[in-house]
C-alpha positions in Angstrom: 50.7 -63.2 -29.5 46.8 -61.6 -30.4 45.9 -59.2 -28.8 42.0 -57.8 -28.9 40.4 -54.4 -28.8 37.2 -54.4 -27.4 36.6 -58.1 -27.2 37.2 -58.8 -31.1 40.2 -60.7 -32.3 41.2 -60.2 -36.2 42.4 -57.0 -38.5 43.5 -54.2 -35.9 43.1 -56.4 -32.8 46.8 -55.1 -32.2 45.9 -51.7 -31.3 46.2 -49.9 -28.5 43.0 -48.9 -26.4 42.8 -44.9 -26.8 40.5 -43.1 -24.2 38.5 -39.9 -24.8 37.0 -37.4 -23.3 33.8 -35.7 -24.7 33.8 -32.0 -23.2 30.9 -30.4 -22.2 31.2 -26.7 -20.5 29.4 -23.8 -20.0 30.9 -20.7 -22.2 32.3 -17.5 -20.8 31.5 -14.4 -22.9 34.8 -14.0 -24.6 37.2 -16.2 -26.4 39.9 -15.5 -23.7 37.4 -16.6 -21.1 36.7 -19.9 -23.2 40.2 -20.5 -23.5 40.6 -20.9 -20.1 38.1 -22.6 -19.4 39.1 -25.6 -22.2 43.1 -25.4 -20.4 41.3 -26.7 -17.1 39.0 -29.0 -19.0 41.7 -30.9 -20.7 43.7 -30.5 -17.4 41.0 -32.4 -16.3 40.7 -34.9 -18.8 44.3 -35.9 -19.1 44.2 -36.3 -14.8 41.3 -38.5 -15.2 43.1 -40.5 -18.3 42.3 -39.3 -21.1 44.3 -39.3 -24.0 42.5 -37.2 -26.4 39.3 -34.9 -26.0 36.1 -33.7 -28.2 35.1 -30.3 -27.2 32.2 -28.7 -29.0 32.7 -27.2 -32.3 32.0 -23.3 -30.8 34.4 -24.0 -27.9 36.7 -21.2 -28.9 33.5 -18.4 -29.0 30.6 -20.3 -27.9 27.3 -20.3 -30.2 26.0 -16.8 -29.4 29.1 -14.8 -30.5 28.7 -12.5 -33.2 30.3 -14.2 -35.6 30.1 -11.0 -38.0 32.8 -9.2 -36.0 35.3 -12.6 -35.7 38.4 -11.9 -37.3 40.2 -14.4 -39.5 43.3 -13.6 -36.9 41.2 -14.5 -33.7 40.2 -17.9 -34.9 43.8 -18.6 -35.8 45.2 -17.5 -32.4 42.4 -19.2 -30.4 43.0 -22.5 -32.6 46.9 -22.0 -32.1 46.2 -21.8 -28.1 43.9 -24.8 -27.6 46.4 -27.0 -29.9 49.4 -25.8 -27.7 47.9 -27.1 -24.5 
């Protein structure tokens, strides 16, 4: 039995569809505040049926963060926290 993806038949047509949420957010002034917002937004995306979510590239820090003060440990910890969500 052939299935379709996006109405097409052929190679890859037997794949299941994936719903992806594109997350937009207003940033908090701290990494901890952004992590809390990210967790709430990911929970909301999951409740709405998302299988995966795309976050802004500076979601944990915001774009206005003083990157000269950012330590490798803070980066590892924040990415590990998002990965555990």
